[in-house]
N, C-alpha and C positions, 0 to 999 in steps of 0.2 A: 504493500500500500504506500502511495506517495504521502509525504509529510502533510500536505495541505488537506488530505482526506481524513486525517486522524480526527477523532473526537477531541473537543477542547479538554475534557478531563484527562484523556490519555496523553495529549500533548503536554499539559502541565506536569503530569507525572514523569514523563520522559525528560523534560527539561530539568526538573528538580533532582532527578536521579543521575543526571549527566549522561543519559543515553543519547541525547541530542542537545543541541544548544538553541537558545532563543534566536540567535542569528540565523541558524539553519531554518527555523520555522518562518521567520520573516522573509528570508530569501525565497523559500518555497512558495509562500503566498504571493509575493510580488511577481514571481515567474508565472504563476497562474493568472494573475491580473493582466500581465502583458499578453497572455494567450487569449483570454476570453473577454476582457473588458471592452475591446472595440465593438463586440457584438452585443454585449449586455448594457453597457453605459450606466453603471450603477454608482460610480464615484464622482463626486464634484471636486474633490481635492485629495491628493495623496502626499504622504510625507515619508518618502523612502529613506532619505539620508538620516533624518531625525530618528526614524524607527530603528535603523541599524545601529545608530549610536546608543540608543536606549537599550537595545538588545545586548550589545557588547558590555554595557555597564552591568546589566543583570547577570550575564554569564560570568563576569569577573567576580561578582559577589558570591555566586554559587560555587565557583572554583575555590574561593577563599574560605568556604565553609560558613559564610554569613547567612543569616535568615533572609528569606524573600517572601513577598506577599502571596496571597492565594492564587493569583493569576500568573505569577512567575514567568514573565516574558512572553505571554500569549498575545499574538496579533489580534487586534479587535478593531471594528469599525463603528462609527458613531453617526447618527442621523444629524443632518446639518441645520437643525434648529436647536441644538444643544451647544451652549457657548463654550468656546475654547479660547484661551489666551494666545494660542498659536493659530496661524492661518485665518481664514475667513469663516464667518457664520452667516450663510446666505439665505437660509429658509427657502431655497429654491426660487428666489424672487429677484427680479431686477431691482426692486426697492433696496435690497440689502446685498447686492452682488459684490460690493467691495467693502462690506462692513467687517471690521476687526474688533471682536469683543475685548474689553479691557480686563476680563477676569475669566476664571474657569467656573463652569457649573459645578454644583456639589458632587454630582455623579462622576465628573471628570477628576475631581480631587480624590474621590474614592478609588477610581481606576488606577490613578497614579500611585496611591498608597498600596494598592494590591499588586503593583508592578506589572500592570498590563502595558502592552505596546500599542498605542493608537496609530494605526497605519493610514487612516483617511476618513473623510466625511462623505456621507451618502446622499444621493438624490432623493427628492421628495416632492409631493404636491406642494405648491406654493403656500407657505404659512400653514402647512398641514391640512389644507382644505381640498379634499378629494378622495376618491376611492380607486384610483387607477394609476397614479403617478404621471398622468398625462398633463396635469396642470403645472408642472415645473416650467419656469420661464427659462431655464438654463440648458437642459438637455433632455433627451428621451431615454428612458430605461425600459429594457425589454425583459420579459419573463425568461429565465435561463432554460426552461423546459421547451419553450417555443417562442422564438424571437418575434413572431407576428402577434403575440398576445401580451397583455399588460401584466405587470407583476403585482398589481393591487396597490392600494394606497391608504394613507399618505406615506407610510414608511416603506414604500416599494423598493427603494435602493437598499435599505438595511436587510430586508428579506432576501433580495436577489443576491447580495454578496455572500450570504451564508449558504444559500442553495447552490451557488456556482463555485463553492470552495475558494472564494476570494477573501474570506475572513473566517476564523473559527467560530466566533460569536459576534453579535452586534447589539447596539442599543437603538431602539426606536421610541416613538411616543404614540400614545393611543388616546384619542379624544372621543371617538365613537366607533372604534373598531380598527384603528389605523395600524395596530400591530397584528391583531388576530386575522383580519381579512387577507393581507398580503402573505402572512404565514401560510394560510390555507391555499392561496393561489400558487405559492412557490414550493409547497411541500416541505415546510420546516415547522419548528415549534416556536410559538410566540406567546408570551405571557403578559397580560395586563394586570399589574398588582392592584391591591386595594388602594383606593385613593388615600394618599397620605403615607403610604408605606415607603415610597421612594421620593426623595426631595425633588421639588420642581424648581429649586433655586438655579437659575441659569438656563432654564428651558424657555425659549421665546414663546410667549403666550398666544394661544388661539382662543380657547375658551377656558378660563382659569378654574372653574369648578368641575371641569370634566377631564382636562389634560392629565396624563400620567405617563412617566417614563417606564419602560420595561425592556426585557431582554428577548433576543432571538437566539436559538440554538438549533443544531441539527438533530438533537435528541433532547429528552427531558432532563437528563443529568447535566448536560452542558448549560441548559437554561437555568437549572438550580444553582450551578456553580457561579454564574454571573449574578444571580439574585443575591447570593451570599456576599458578593462584593459591593453591591449598590444599595441594598436596603438599609434603612436606619433613620433615626431622628436627626433633623437639622433645624437648629433654632433660627436660621435665617429664612426659613419657609414657614409662614404662619399656618399653612395647612398640613404641615408635617405632624404626624402623630407621635407623641412622646413614647419612648420605648417602655416606660413603666406601664403604660396602658396596653401596648401591643408589643411585647418583647420579641426581638428577632430570634430566629431559629437557624440552626444549621440545616439548610434545605436539602443537603446531600446525605446527611447522617442516617435518616431512616427511609430514604427514597425507595428502596426495594422491599419495604415492608408493606404488604397489601392492607387495605382498609377492611377490617372485619365487619361483617353485617352491613355492607355497603347498600344504601338505598339511593337509587337514581331517579330523579324526577324528570318526567317528560311533560312539557307544557302543551296542553291540547290546542292553545291558540297558535303555537308555532307549527304543529303538525298540520293544521288546517290552512296555513297561510298560502296565498296564491304566489305563483312564481317559483316554487321549489321544484327544481329539475328532478326527474325520476332517478337519474344515476346518483345524484347526491342523496336523495331519500334512501335509496337502496344501500349505499355505503354506510350511512348512519345507522340504519336498521341492523345491518350486519355487525357493526361495532357494539350496539346495544345487546345483540344476541351473544356476543363473545363475553361481555360483562356478566350476562345472565349465567353463562356456563361456568364462570368463575365464582358463582354464588351470590351475585348481586340481585337485589329485588328491584323491579321496575315499577314505579308508582306514577300515576297520572296526577298532575297538579293543575289547578285552575288559577290563571293569572289574568283576570279580566281587563287590566289596564294595558296589557302588551300591545294591542292594536293601535294605541295612541302614542307609542314610543317614538316613532319617526317624526311625527308632527311636533311632539314635545321637544325632542332633541334639536330640531332645526330652528325652533323658536328660541330656546335657551342659548344654543351655541352661537347663532348669528347675533343675538343681542350682546353677548359677551365679546364676540369678535369685533362688532362695531365699536365698542368701548375700548378694547385693547389696541386696536389699530389706529386710533386717533393720533398716536404719538408719531406716526410716520407722515410728517407734514411738509417735508422739504426744507425745514429750518433746523431742527435739532440734530438729526443725523439721517443717514440713508440717502436714497436718490433725490436729486434736486433738478428740476427742469432747467435746461441751459440758458434759455433766453426769455425770462418772464417779463410780462408787460408791467405788472405792478405786484404788490404784496399778496393780493388775492389770487393772482395767477400763479404765484410761487406755490401756494397751497393746492389749488385745484389742478393745475397741470402736473405737478410733481406726483400727486396721487393717481391721476388719470394715466400717466405714462409709466409709473412705477409698479402699479398693481395689475394683475391679470384679470381676465373676465370672471373667473369663479370667485376670486376674492372680492371683487366689486359687487358681484351679485349678493354675496353673504353680508357685506357691509350694508348694502341697501335694505335687505330684508330685516337686519337687526336694528337699523336706525328707524325704520318704519314701526317695528314692534315696540320700540321704546319711546316713540313720539307721543306728544300730548294727545289724549283722546283714544289712544290705542293700547297704552301700557296695561290697563286693567283688563281689556278684552283679550289680549294676546299673551304678553309676557307673564303677567301675574297668574293668569289661568294655567299657563304652561308649568309654572312652579308648583301649582297645586296638584296637577296631574303627575308631575315628577315625584311628589311625595307619595302619591297613590302607587306608583310603580315600585318605589322603595318598600312600601308596606307589602306589596304583592310578594316580593322576594323574601321578606322577613317571614311571612306566613308560610311560604313554600319550604323554606329551610327548617321549619319545625317538623315537616313531614319527610324530608329527605336530606341526605348528606350533600348532594350536588344536583345540578340540573344539566342535562345534555341535549344538544341540538346541533344542526349544521352550523358551521362558522359563517358560511355564505350560501345563498340559494343556488349557486351555480359554480362552475369552474371558471378559470380565467377567461375573459372575453377578449375579442380582437380589438386592436387599436382603432379608435374612431367609431366603434359600435354604439357607444352611448354618449358621446361628447355633445351631440345636438339635442339630447333629451335629459336635462338635469334631474328630473323627477325619477326617470328610469335608473340613472346613476345612483341617486340617493337610496333607492331600494336595495342596492348591493349590501347595505349595512343593516338590513332589517333584523338580523339576529344578534347583532353586536351592540347596538346603540343603548339598549336598556341597561346593560352592565355599567356603562359610564354614568348614566343618570342616577343609578343607585349607589355607585361607588364601590361595588364588590369586585373581587378578583375573578379572572377568567383566563383560560388557556385554550389555544388551538393546537391540535396535534394531527398529523397526517393519518387518514383512515381509509385510504384507497385511491383509486384512479377513476376518473369519469369515462364516459363513452369515447371522449376525444383523447384519452390518454393523459389528461392533465390532473394534477393532485386535487384531492378533496380533503377538507379539514373538518374535524369533530371539535366542537366547542364544549368545554366543561366549565361550569360556573359554580362557585361555592360562596359561603357567607364571609363576612368581613374578617380579614386577618387570618384566613385559613389557607394561606398559600402552601404551607407544608403538606397539608392533607390533599389539596388540589393537585400538587405535583405527584404525590404518591398514587392518586387515582389515575392520573395520566400515565404514569409509569406502568401500572398494572396492564393497561391495554397495549402499551408499546412492547412490553416483554412478550406477550402472547402473539402479537403481530410479527415480531421478529422471529419467534420460534416457528411460526407457520411458513415463513419464507425460506427457512433452512432446509 
C-alpha cells in the first residue's frame, strides 16, 4: 500500500514508531496532489515548503526521543473559511480573495499543538453557502469518483481531498449539512459535532447559531482521532460549552466496543419524504437490516415538525447571514471596487462585485425577513418552529439511542443540474438541516453505491454531547461492512 493510502491512525502510529517519517508522509501526499489535483481542483492554496519544514522538525523531535502530539506529523487539510495566520483565508469568494487573517482559529492552534502538518486550504461554496461547491468564485472542484459530478457542499474541497488521498484527514464546517452531505457524495466519513463542542473562534461566520467545525476521515477511527485533537472548551467563543458541563472523551478509546441494547429510531416523516431515490432507500434499508442482525431494535419515531425544517433553516440562516455579512462593505477590509463614484458607490459596488449570486440571494432573503413588518411573520415564527424541532429530537431520544436516515436523497449530481433551480438545490439538505437547528451531533458514513456507481451515505444522529456513542454506533456498521467485503 502506498503511504498516502494509509489510514490516519496507522500513519500516526508508523511515524511515532519511526517506521516512516513525517517527511515521507508529506512527500507522498504532495506527489498524489501533483497527480490528481489538476482533475479534482480541491485546493485553493498549498504550503509544501512550510509543510516539509514542519515535518522535519517533528521527525527530529521523535528521533531525539521527545514527546509529540497526537497527530504526530500527519498531513491535514483545512477548509478555507477557517482563519490561519499563514496564507490567505478566502471563503471561496472574490470578496476575500486576498485576505490574510491576523490570527489562527482555535482549531488551528489545537492542530499545531497536536503536531499536525497543515498542507493546504480547500475549496468551498462561497461563504459556505451551497450544496455542490459550484458557488466558489475561485475554482471548480470535481467529485474524485466522477469528474463530471459535484463533490457536494459547502465543504466539497475538504471531502474531495480525503476521498482522493490528497490528505489523510481534513476539517470542514457544517451549517446545514455542509460536512455530512459532501461526505456522502464523496464516500468518506464526516462528523458534525454538537454545537459548542468545537470552538468557532476563527471560523468566518455564515450563520452563527448553526455553524460548527468538524472532521472528515476515510474511516470512523480517523474521524475520532481528529475529534480528539479539536474538541474542547474555548473561553474566546461565547458559544463554546464548558468542559465541566460536557467533559471531553477519548473518542478512540472505546471505539470498537458495540453499543449494547442499541435502539435505532426511524423517522416516519423522513421515510415518506418525496425525492428519495430508490437506490438510496435500498442502501439505507440494507444498513438498517445489518444493524438488526447485530441485535439492534428498530423503532419508528414521530417527529411532526420535520417537514418544516427546510423553510425554518433558510429563514434563520439567511437572517443571520444578512447580519454577519454587513461587515464586508468595501471600507474595513476585503474587496473594494476600483473606481467608485462616491461613498455610497464604494459600499454598493464593492458588495455587488465582490459577492456571488447565491450569497446575494441569501442576503436579500435574510434582510427581507428581518425588515420592519416582516420580522414577526417570518423570522420570529421560524425561531418558534426551531424550538419545536429541538423538542421533537429530545422526545425521540427518550425512545431510542440514535436516529438513522439517508444523508442525502440522492447520489452526487452532475455539474449544472441544479444551478438554475435554487429550491431544487436546497432540497439536497432535506435530511441534514434539522440537526443544525437542534444543535445535536450527526455523522455520515458510506453505506453502499447507487445505481450510477456513486457513494451513498447513512446519517446517524444522537443526543447532545454523545459523540463517543455516535462514533461507536458508526463503527459497528463499518466493521460489518468491511468484513463483508473481504
